[in-house]
N, C-alpha and C positions, 0 to 999 in steps of 0.2 A: 778469747776472754778479755774483757775490758779491765784495765788496771784500776785499782782502788786507792785513794789517798788516805793514809793514816797519819796520825800525829803522835809524836813523843813529847811529853810535857813533864816539867819538874818545877819546883817552887823553892825559893829561898828568901831570906830577909837580908837586910843590910844595904850597903851601897853597891854600885855597879862593879867596883873592884872585887868585892866579895862574890858577886854573881860569876865573874870570870873564874875565880878560884873554885867555886862549886862546880862550874861547868867542866873544868879540867878533871875534877874528882869523878863526876858523873860519867865522863867518857871512859873511865876504867871499869865501870860497873856493868855486869851483864843485865840484859833485859829480863824481867821477871818471867815473861811468857815465852822467851826464846833465849835460852842460856848460851847458845852459840853466837849470839850477837851482842854488841855493846850499845849502851845508850848513846845517842847522838854520834853514831859510828861514822857517818860520812860528812859531818860538819867539823870544820877546822877551827871555828871561833864562834863567839856569841856577840851579837850586835844589838844595840838599843833600837827598838821599833821606831820610836819617834821621841820628840821632846815632851810629848803629852803624857801626863800622869792620869791614870784611869781611876774612877771612883768605885768600881766594882770589878771583881774577878771575872764576872760574866762578860762585861764590856771588853776587858783586856783579852780574854780568850777569843772572842769573836773577831777582834781586830787582828790578832795573831793568826788565826785561821785564814783570814782573807789575804794576809801578807806573805805567809810561808808558801814556798814552792818546793816540790819534791827534789829538784836538782840543785837547790841552793847549797853552797858549800859552807854555810853558816846557819846557826840557830838565831832566833830573834827573842829579845827579852822586852817585856812590858812592865812598867812600874805601876803598882796599885796602892793607893792610899784610901782606905775607907775608915769608918768611925773607930774601929778597934785595932787596925793593924797597918803595917807598911811592909809590902813584899814585892817580889819580882816573879813573874811567870815566864818561864823559858820554854819555847816551843820550836819544833822542827817538823817538817812534812817529809813523807817518803811514800813511794808507790809500792803497792803490794802485788 
């Protein structure tokens, strides 16, 4: 059976230091759909995807999907500024 890539995603506001704090909190939380596993279980840290700020969550999510690899030991974060909000999308990939 071929493996399938899935993604874990979470969102928060604030600066990148706040993203790091949220990431540490998220790592303690169980997955909603698999209570025996933790969110971002195999990622040790969160890193900024690039110096680029995205103008939509869709563009940020697409860029994160292209950059995340299942065996990365870190999650990636992309900053989004659109008309009404400023937020960070954090994503990690894993194989199922």
